[in-house]
N, C-alpha and C positions, 0 to 999 in steps of 0.2 A: 507600863503595860500590865504588870501584875496587879497593880492597884485598880486599874480599870476592870480587869477580870473579876477581882474580888468584890468590887462594888456591884457588878452586874449579878452576882449570885451564882448559884449552882447551874443555872441554865446557860451560862456562858460557855461552859466546858463542851457540851454537845455542839454548840454553835461553832466553837473553834475547831472541833473535829470535822464538822461539815465544811468549814472554809478550807482546811488543809486538804481534804479529799477532793473538793471542787478544783483547787489549784492543780493537784496531781492529775486529775482527769483531763483538765484543759490542756496541760502540757503534753500528756500522752496522746490526746486526740490530734493536736497540731502535728505531732511527729508521725502518727500513723496515717493520717488523711492527706499526706503530701501527694499532690497530683502526679509528681514525677515517679512515685512508687506504685500508685494505684493504677493510673492510666498513663504509662510511659509514652512520650511522643515518638512517633516513627515506628512503633511496634507493629501496627497493622501493615504499614508499607514494607517493613522488613520481612514479615511473614509472607505477604503476597509476592514479593520479589523472589524469595526462596522457592515458593511453590511454582512460580512461572519458570524459573531457571532450573527446576528439578534439583534443588539443593537442600530440601528439607530432610534433616537427619533426625534419628531418634535421640541422639545426644542433645541436639538443640531443643527438642521438645521436652526432654527431661529437665534441662536447665530452666526452661520456662515454668515447668511444673513445680519446681522448688521455690519459685517466687510467689509473691502475693498479688492480689488484684487481677487485672485483665490478663496478665501473663499466664496465670494458672487456669483461667477460663479457656484461653486459646489452646493451651496444652491439652486439656480434657477434650475439647472439640476435635483437635487434630488426631489424637490417639484413637478416636472412635469414628473418624470421617469415612473410613473404608466400609463401615457397616450401614451406610445410607444416611439420608438427611434426617429422618426421624430419630435414629439412634444418636446422631451427632447433636441434635437439638436437646435431647434428653440429658446427655452428658454435660452439655454446656449449662443447662438450667440447674442441674445438681451442683456443679462447681460454682455457679453464680450465687446460689443460695448460701453456700459456705462463705463466700467472699463478702456478701452483704451482711451476714451475721457478724463477721469480724469488723466490718465498717461501723456497725451499730453498737459495738461493745461499749459498755459503760454509759450509753446514752440514757437508759432508763434510770440509772443511778443519779446522773446529773439532773434529770427531770424531777426525780423524787426529792433531791436536796432543794431544788428551787421551790418545790411545793411545801415541804415541811419546815423550812427555815423560818418563814414568817409565823408559822403556827407555834414553833418553839419560842420565838420572840414574844408572841402574844401571850403564851402561857406564862412566861417570865413576868410580863406586864401584869397579868392578873394576880400572880403570887405577890408581886411587889405592892399592888394596891390593897391586897388583903392585909398585908403587914401594916400599911398605912392606917387602914380602918381599925385594926386591932390596937394600934398605939392610941388612936383617937378615943377608943372605947375605954382603955385602961388609964391613960394619963391625960386625956384631954388634948387640946391644941397647943399646950404650952411646951411640950417636948419637941422642939423643932429639929433637933439632931436626928432623932429616930424617924420623924416624918420625912426629912430630907433624904435619909438613907433609903427608905422604902420607895420614894418617888424616883430617886436616882436608879435604883435597881430596875424599876418598871421601864424607865425611858431607855436605859442602856441596852436591855435585852431586845427591846423593839428595834432600836437602831442597828444592833448587831444582826438580828434576824433578817432585816431588809438588806443590810450590807452584804450578806452571804447570798440571799435569794436573787437579787437583781443581776449580778454578773453570771450566776449559774443559769438563770433564764435566758439571758442574752446569748451566752455561748451555746446553750442547748439549741436555740433557734438557728444560730449561725452554723453549727455543725450539722444539724438536720438538713438544712438547705444544701450544704456542701455535699453531703452524702447523696441527696437526690440528684444533684448535677452529675456526680461521678457515676451513679448507677445508670442514668440515661446515656451517658457517653459510652459506658461499657456495653450497654445493650445495642446501641447503634453500630459500634465497631464489630461486635460479635455477629450481628445480623449480616453485615457486609461479608465477613469471613465465610459464613454458612452459604451465602448466595454465590460466592466465588467458587466454592468447592462443589456445590450441588445445584446451583441455579440453572445452568445449561442443561443438566440431566433432566431436571424437572420439566423444563420447557419442551425438550425433545420428546419426553414421555407423554406429555399432554397432547403434542401434535400427533 
């Protein structure tokens, strides 16, 4: 492995750093974007049951507030529900913006790695080819060892750059899609909660 890195030249080190960072981000995103944590099943039904049975307590709301994802959005809405529909929606939107920001954490970094890794590999390829042509100019085509070293450096950095960029791009698309699905689900469930608390009042006011 060390020989592989040494053969690839100096550009292998930033590519290795990118690969380690990519793996760390992928593992962190898999852990953070678990549906059971972001959008717990049965949370909406539990909240509605407590509201219907008049069992909604401040302690329960505070416990939701300390959690991530949909729970914190519901908590923000319930704490401000007594101030009217518009105030509740504003508090929900503010809480949702923080939740979405947390869901999208490190996504720009992952996308950047997917973009720059092939460029780093290409740069290593260019440097390797420059070495090859320098050997040709100085020693002619007879020095096959130096020629092979330059060509190996060029090919290895290209392969390493693509090897980092391809999984980074795949998982960036995968996590982006997963975040979109989670956001839509949270939006639908939050809208239902707002309608339950203020839908009837809005209809009676319009009448």
